[in-house]
C-alpha positions in Angstrom: 12.6 0.9 -18.9 15.7 3.2 -17.8 13.1 5.6 -16.6 11.4 3.4 -14.5 14.5 1.7 -13.2 16.0 4.4 -11.8 12.6 6.6 -10.4 11.4 2.5 -8.7 15.1 2.2 -7.6 14.7 5.7 -5.9 11.3 5.2 -4.6 12.1 1.3 -3.3 14.9 3.1 -1.0 12.8 6.1 0.6 10.2 3.3 0.9 12.1 0.4 2.6 13.8 3.6 4.5 10.1 4.5 5.8 9.0 0.8 6.7 12.7 0.2 8.3 11.3 3.3 10.7 8.0 2.4 10.3 9.1 -1.1 11.8 11.1 0.3 15.0 7.8 3.0 15.4 5.6 -0.8 15.6 8.4 -3.3 17.2 9.5 -1.4 19.5 8.2 1.8 20.2 4.2 1.4 20.1 3.7 -1.3 22.0 5.6 0.3 24.6 5.2 3.9 24.6 1.3 3.8 23.5 0.5 0.7 25.0 -2.1 -2.1 23.2 -4.9 0.3 23.9 -3.8 3.6 22.3 -1.9 1.6 19.5 -5.0 -0.2 18.6 -6.9 3.5 19.0 -4.1 5.0 17.1 -4.5 2.2 14.1 -8.2 2.1 13.9 -8.2 5.9 13.3 -5.7 5.7 10.7 -7.4 2.5 9.1 -11.2 3.7 9.1 -9.5 7.2 7.2 -8.2 5.0 4.9 -11.4 3.3 4.7 -13.4 6.5 3.4 -10.5 8.2 1.7 -11.5 7.0 -2.1 -15.4 8.4 -1.3 -12.7 12.2 -0.8 -11.0 11.7 -3.4 -13.6 10.6 -6.0 -11.3 8.3 -7.7 -9.2 12.4 -9.0 -5.6 10.7 -8.5 -6.6 7.9 -10.9 -8.2 10.3 -12.9 -5.5 12.7 -13.1 -2.9 10.0 -14.2 -5.2 8.8 -16.9 -6.0 11.7 -19.0 -3.1 14.4 -18.6 -1.1 12.7 -21.1 -4.3 13.2 -23.6 -4.3 16.9 -23.3 -2.6 18.8 -25.8 -2.3 21.9 -24.6 -0.7 23.5 -21.2 -4.4 25.9 -21.4 -6.1 22.3 -21.4 -4.1 20.9 -19.3 -4.3 23.7 -16.7 -8.1 23.3 -16.6 -7.8 19.5 -15.9 -5.7 19.9 -13.3 -8.1 22.7 -11.9 -10.7 20.1 -12.2 -9.4 17.7 -10.7 -8.6 19.6 -7.3 -11.7 21.2 -6.8 -14.4 18.5 -8.3 -14.1 16.1 -5.0 -15.3 19.1 -2.8 -19.1 18.3 -4.9 -19.3 15.1 -2.3 -17.3 16.1 0.5 -19.1 19.0 1.8 -22.6 16.6 1.4 -21.0 14.0 3.4 -19.7 15.5 6.3 -23.0 17.7 6.6 -24.4 13.8 6.2 -22.1 12.8 9.1 -23.1 16.4 11.3 -26.7 15.0 11.0 -26.6 11.9 12.1 -23.1 12.2 14.2 -25.1 10.6 17.0 -26.3 7.0 15.3 -22.7 7.2 14.0 -21.3 7.8 18.0 -23.1 4.9 18.9 -22.4 2.2 16.4 -18.6 2.3 16.8 -18.2 2.9 19.8 -20.9 0.2 21.1 -17.5 -2.7 21.6 -15.1 0.1 22.4 -16.4 3.3 24.1 -12.8 5.2 24.1 -13.4 5.1 20.3 -16.3 7.7 20.6 -14.2 11.2 21.5 -11.8 10.6 19.1 -14.5 10.0 15.8 -13.9 13.4 14.5 -10.8 12.8 13.4 -11.8 10.2 10.9 -13.0 12.9 8.3 -10.9 15.2 8.9 -7.6 12.5 8.3 -9.6 11.0 5.1 -9.3 14.8 3.5 -5.7 15.1 4.3 -5.4 11.6 2.9 -6.8 12.3 -0.1 -6.1 15.7 -1.2 -2.3 14.5 -0.6 -2.8 11.5 -3.1 -4.2 14.6 -5.6 -1.2 16.6 -5.3 1.1 13.2 -5.5 -0.8 12.7 -8.8 -0.1 16.2 -10.0 3.8 15.6 -9.0 3.6 11.9 -11.0 2.0 12.9 -14.3 4.8 15.0 -13.9 8.1 12.3 -13.2 8.1 13.8 -10.0 7.1 10.9 -8.1 9.9 11.4 -6.1 9.4 13.3 -3.3 5.7 12.5 -3.0 7.3 9.0 -1.9 9.2 10.3 0.4 6.6 12.3 2.6 3.8 9.4 2.6 7.0 6.8 3.9 9.6 8.2 4.9 7.8 11.8 6.2 4.9 10.4 8.1 6.9 7.6 10.2 9.8 9.6 10.8 6.8 12.3 12.3 5.4 9.6 14.2 8.6 8.4 15.8 8.8 11.9 17.2 6.2 12.3 17.9 5.9 8.7 20.4 9.4 9.9 21.9 7.8 12.8 23.1 5.3 10.6 24.8 8.2 9.3 26.4 9.9 12.2 27.3 6.6 13.3 28.8 6.6 16.1 26.1 2.5 15.1 25.1 0.0 12.4 26.3 -1.1 9.6 24.9 -4.2 11.6 24.3 -2.5 14.3 22.5 -0.2 11.1 20.3 -3.8 10.4 18.6 -4.5 14.3 17.7 -1.1 14.8 16.8 -1.1 12.2 14.3 -4.1 13.9 12.2 -1.6 17.2 12.6 0.6 15.5 10.7 -1.3 14.1 8.0 -2.6 17.7 7.0 1.1 19.2 7.3 1.9 16.0 4.7 -0.6 17.4 2.6 0.3 21.6 2.6 3.9 20.3 1.9 3.1 18.3 -1.1 0.7 20.7 -2.4 3.4 24.1 -1.9 5.9 20.9 -4.0 3.7 20.3 -6.7 2.3 24.3 -6.9 6.1 24.6 -7.6 6.5 22.1 -10.5 3.2 22.9 -12.4 2.0 26.8 -11.7 -1.3 26.5 -11.1 -4.7 28.5 -12.5 -7.5 27.3 -11.2 -10.5 28.0 -12.7 -13.9 27.0 -12.1 -14.1 25.3 -16.0 -14.9 21.9 -16.8 -12.8 19.3 -19.1 -13.6 18.8 -23.1 -14.6 15.0 -22.5 -16.0 15.3 -19.4 -18.4 12.6 -19.8 -15.2 10.1 -20.1 -13.8 11.3 -16.5 -17.0 11.4 -14.7 -17.7 7.8 -16.0 -13.7 6.2 -14.8 -14.0 8.9 -11.8 -16.6 6.8 -11.0 -15.9 3.6 -11.0 -12.4 4.3 -9.9 -13.9 4.9 -6.5 -14.9 1.7 -6.5 -11.9 0.8 -7.4 -10.4 2.1 -4.4 -12.5 1.5 -2.3 -12.6 -2.2 -2.8 -8.7 -1.7 -2.4 -8.6 0.1 0.8 -11.6 -2.2 2.3 -9.4 -5.1 1.8 -6.1 -3.2 3.2 -7.7 -2.2 6.0 -11.1 -3.0 6.8 -10.8 -6.4 8.3 -9.5 -3.6 11.6 -13.0 -2.0 11.1 -14.6 -5.0 11.4 -12.0 -6.2 14.6 -13.4 -3.3 16.4 -16.9 -4.1 15.9 -16.1 -7.7 17.3 -12.8 -7.3 20.4 -11.8 -5.4 22.8 -9.6 -2.6 20.7 -6.6 -4.2 22.1 -6.2 -6.7 19.6 -6.4 -4.2 16.5 -3.3 -3.2 18.1 -1.8 -7.2 18.3 -3.1 -7.7 14.2 -1.5 -4.5 13.7 1.9 -5.6 14.1 1.2 -8.1 11.9 0.5 -7.3 8.9 2.3 -4.1 9.3 5.1 -6.3 9.6 3.2 -8.5 6.2 3.1 -5.1 4.1 7.2 -4.6 4.0 6.3 -7.8 1.2 4.8 -5.4 -0.9 6.9 -2.4 -0.9 8.8 -2.9 -4.3 5.1 -3.5 -6.0 4.2 -0.2 -4.9 7.2 1.9 -5.4 7.5 0.7 -8.9 3.7 1.7 -9.2 4.0 4.9 -8.4 6.2 5.1 -12.2 5.1 2.1 -13.8 1.6 3.4 -13.7 1.5 6.5 -15.7 3.6 4.3 -18.4 1.0 1.9 -18.9 -1.5 4.8 -19.2 0.6 6.2 -22.2 0.8 3.0 -23.7 -2.6 1.2 -23.1 -3.7 4.6 -24.7 -1.6 4.5 -27.9 -2.2 1.2 -28.0 1.2 -0.6 -28.3 0.1 -4.4 -27.2 3.5 -5.9 -27.7 5.5 -3.0 -25.5 3.0 -3.3 -22.8 2.9 -7.2 -22.6 7.3 -7.1 -22.6 6.5 -4.8 -19.6 3.9 -6.4 -17.8 6.2 -9.9 -17.9 9.8 -7.7 -16.8 7.5 -6.2 -13.7 5.8 -9.3 -12.4 9.3 -11.2 -12.4 11.3 -8.1 -11.2 8.3 -7.8 -8.3 8.7 -11.3 -8.0 12.3 -11.5 -7.2 12.6 -8.8 -4.8 9.3 -9.6 -3.0 10.1 -13.1 -2.6 13.4 -11.9 -1.4 11.6 -9.8 1.2 9.0 -12.5 1.6 11.6 -14.5 2.8 13.6 -12.1 5.1 10.8 -12.2 6.8 9.3 -15.5 6.8 12.5 -17.0 7.7 13.0 -14.9 10.7 9.9 -14.4 12.1 10.0 -16.5 15.0 13.1 -14.2 16.6 11.3 -11.0 15.4 8.1 -11.7 18.1 10.5 -12.3 20.8 11.7 -8.7 20.4 7.7 -7.7 20.8 5.8 -8.1 24.2 4.8 -11.6 24.8 0.7 -10.9 24.2 1.3 -10.2 20.5 3.4 -13.4 19.1 -0.8 -14.7 18.3 -0.2 -12.6 15.1 2.9 -14.8 13.6 -0.1 -17.1 11.9 -1.3 -13.7 10.7 2.3 -12.8 9.3 2.1 -15.4 7.1 -1.0 -15.8 6.1 -1.1 -11.9 5.0 2.2 -12.5 3.5 1.0 -15.0 1.1 -1.4 -12.5 -0.1 1.1 -10.2 -0.7 3.5 -11.6 -2.3 0.5 -13.5 -5.0 -0.9 -9.7 -5.7 3.3 -8.3 -6.0 3.3 -11.0 -8.9 0.6 -9.7 -10.7 3.3 -6.7 -12.3 1.3 -3.8 -13.0 -1.7 -5.3 -13.8 -3.8 -3.2 -11.8 -2.8 -0.1 -14.0 -3.5 -2.6 -16.6 -7.1 -2.7 -15.9 -7.5 0.8 -14.9 -6.6 2.0 -18.3 -8.8 -0.4 -20.5 -12.0 0.0 -21.6 -12.9 -3.0 -19.8 -12.7 -1.7 -16.2 -16.2 -1.9 -15.0 -16.5 -5.9 -14.8 -13.5 -6.5 -12.5 -14.8 -3.6 -10.7 -17.7 -5.0 -9.7 -16.4 -8.2 -9.3 -14.3 -6.3 -6.1 -17.0 -4.8 -4.9 -18.3 -8.4 -4.8 -15.2 -9.6 -3.1 -15.6 -6.7 -0.3 -18.7 -7.8 0.4 -17.6 -11.8 0.8 -14.2 -10.2 2.6 -16.9 -8.5 5.4 -19.4 -11.7 5.7 -15.9 -13.9 6.1 -14.6 -11.2 9.0 -17.8 -11.7 10.3 -18.5 -15.5 10.5 -14.0 -16.5 11.2 -13.4 -13.1 14.1 -16.4 -14.3 16.6 -15.0 -18.0 16.1 -10.8 -17.7 15.8 -10.2 -14.0 16.7 -8.0 -11.8 14.8 -6.8 -15.5 12.6 -9.8 -16.0 11.8 -9.8 -12.2 10.3 -6.3 -13.2 8.6 -7.9 -15.8 7.1 -11.1 -14.2 5.5 -8.5 -11.1 3.7 -6.1 -14.0 2.9 -9.0 -15.6 0.9 -10.5 -12.4 -0.2 -7.0 -10.9 -2.1 -6.2 -14.2 -3.3 -9.5 -14.5 -5.2 -9.4 -10.9 -6.5 -6.0 -11.1 -7.7 -6.7 -14.7 -9.3 -10.1 -12.7 -10.8 -8.2 -9.8 -12.3 -4.9 -11.8 -13.2 -7.6 -13.9 -15.5 -9.3 -11.2 -17.1 -6.2 -9.7 -18.3 -5.2 -12.6 -19.8 -8.7 -13.7 -21.4 -9.9 -10.2 -22.3 -6.4 -8.3 -23.3 -4.4 -10.9 -24.0 -1.4 -10.3 -21.5 0.2 -13.1 -20.2 2.6 -11.7 -17.0 4.4 -15.5 -16.5 7.5 -16.9 -18.1 9.1 -20.4 -17.2 11.0 -17.8 -14.9 8.3 -17.5 -12.6 8.4 -21.3 -12.2 12.0 -21.4 -10.9 11.9 -18.3 -9.0 8.8 -20.1 -7.3 10.9 -23.3 -6.5 13.7 -21.3 -5.6 11.8 -19.9 -3.1 9.8 -22.8 -1.6 13.6 -24.2 -1.5 15.3 -21.6 0.2 12.6 -20.8 2.4 12.7 -24.9 3.8 16.4 -25.2 3.8 16.3 -21.7 6.6 13.4 -22.0 8.5 13.4 -24.7 10.8 17.0 -23.7 12.3 17.8 -21.5 14.9 21.7 -19.7 16.3 21.4 -19.4 19.6 22.2 -16.1 20.5 20.0 -13.2 20.7 17.2 -12.1 18.9 18.6 -9.3 16.4 22.6 -10.7 16.8 19.9 -14.1 15.1 18.4 -12.1 12.4 21.4 -10.4 11.4 23.7 -13.6 10.9 20.7 -15.6 9.0 19.7 -12.5 6.8 23.6 -12.9 5.3 23.5 -16.3 4.5 20.0 -15.6 2.9 20.9 -12.7 1.4 23.6 -15.3 -0.1 21.8 -18.3 -1.4 18.9 -16.2 -2.5 21.1 -13.8 -4.6 23.7 -16.5 -6.1 20.9 -18.6 -7.0 18.7 -16.0 -8.8 21.5 -14.8 -10.3 22.8 -18.1 -11.3 19.4 -19.5 -13.1 19.0 -15.8 -14.7 15.2 -15.2 -13.2 15.3 -11.7 -14.6 17.8 -10.9 -17.2 17.5 -6.9 -16.4 18.5 -7.7 -12.8 21.2 -9.8 -14.2 22.3 -7.1 -16.4 22.7 -4.9 -13.8 24.7 -6.6 -11.7 26.8 -7.4 -14.2 27.4 -3.8 -15.0 28.3 -3.2 -10.9 30.7 -6.2 -11.1 31.9 -5.4 -14.1 33.1 -2.2 -12.0 34.2 -3.9 -8.9 36.3 -6.0 -11.1 34.8 -8.9 -10.4 33.9 -10.4 -13.6 35.2 -9.2 -17.0 
């Protein structure tokens, strides 16, 4: 776990810096500088692009990670890298042609509730294309154990660029309409930077050649497309559906709430970047015991870190919403619903990486497709009745069912189990601390209140988790630094 902890730590810091910048954008700048309409529009475009991105990438970012370590020679690896970059064009080009032929029908369907969407529809496939190839070149870096740079571009670079653009709107350097187009340019620049850095790590030798195990690759790729589509639809599909039933301003209200809740998943996102290729290697070498240890470690470590983040959000949520325009306040319940679903998914550790590196991944993927259908149906039922709260409930129910199904699958089929007694202790501690901190507030300004409560929360959470040895690994790291500080012998 040395390299895992090292790069995961760096990725976690980078990701939280990115989320901090994104938090400033989301809570302060987007609502005020763009207004609800153009904030909702921008979020709808990027969310829609994220939903169709797996089709454009054809799952090559995951395929690259799974199969790269199986090639023994430089020539074979070079041929495989070329394949992962060029093969997606076989689907991208036909999809773009279909979109062009049926553009009027597509425009009518997507803009019938919100006419403003019509003028910006073409940005969706453009951004999706940039996202797809960014992920492919990011995977290129990950298989060479260079996950930090791509993570920096994805988490910090994109959000910092948005911050600069928002300041441009504030100072009238660009219009709110120009901001939407500039956002697309930012994704294109992120792709170019990551691509050239990937080429500097492994010099490309592009060739129109087919890898030796093409059948296995294509089979795996087909199911990974389903996997990526399922994951992204569960993440952003609700915003697309909201556009069909409600005014686009509601996407802005919903986006603020979901962004706050998504901070809980940051530790998982950071660790996943480096754990995924290690998991692929262990599964390929059939090292069951080592895999089981890694599974448990990722689960409890993510639960401990994610639980702290979740508590920090939940106990401060009321003060946090005092800092956004009043019309956004209806999203507090959305934060709780989405946050709980992310926490449950978090404590499953590297569950996804395990599933997608076994011969059994097909079954779970088809189950995921069924749950996406369920998500759409639930959204169509609850959004007209409860608005954004209904959408959050549909997401909570769908993600929880999907996560539970994946957990049971890994336990039954692979005899791998992520939980220990420490899992129950951690949940109990988290609940007790939540009840102790949520129902009282400092009579100060929101920022000061949040800082003070967060300090007290941190002291209580760290002490209790250390005292009960929730995570042996994290305790060992703390002991190391405590000895350096001469706090303990």
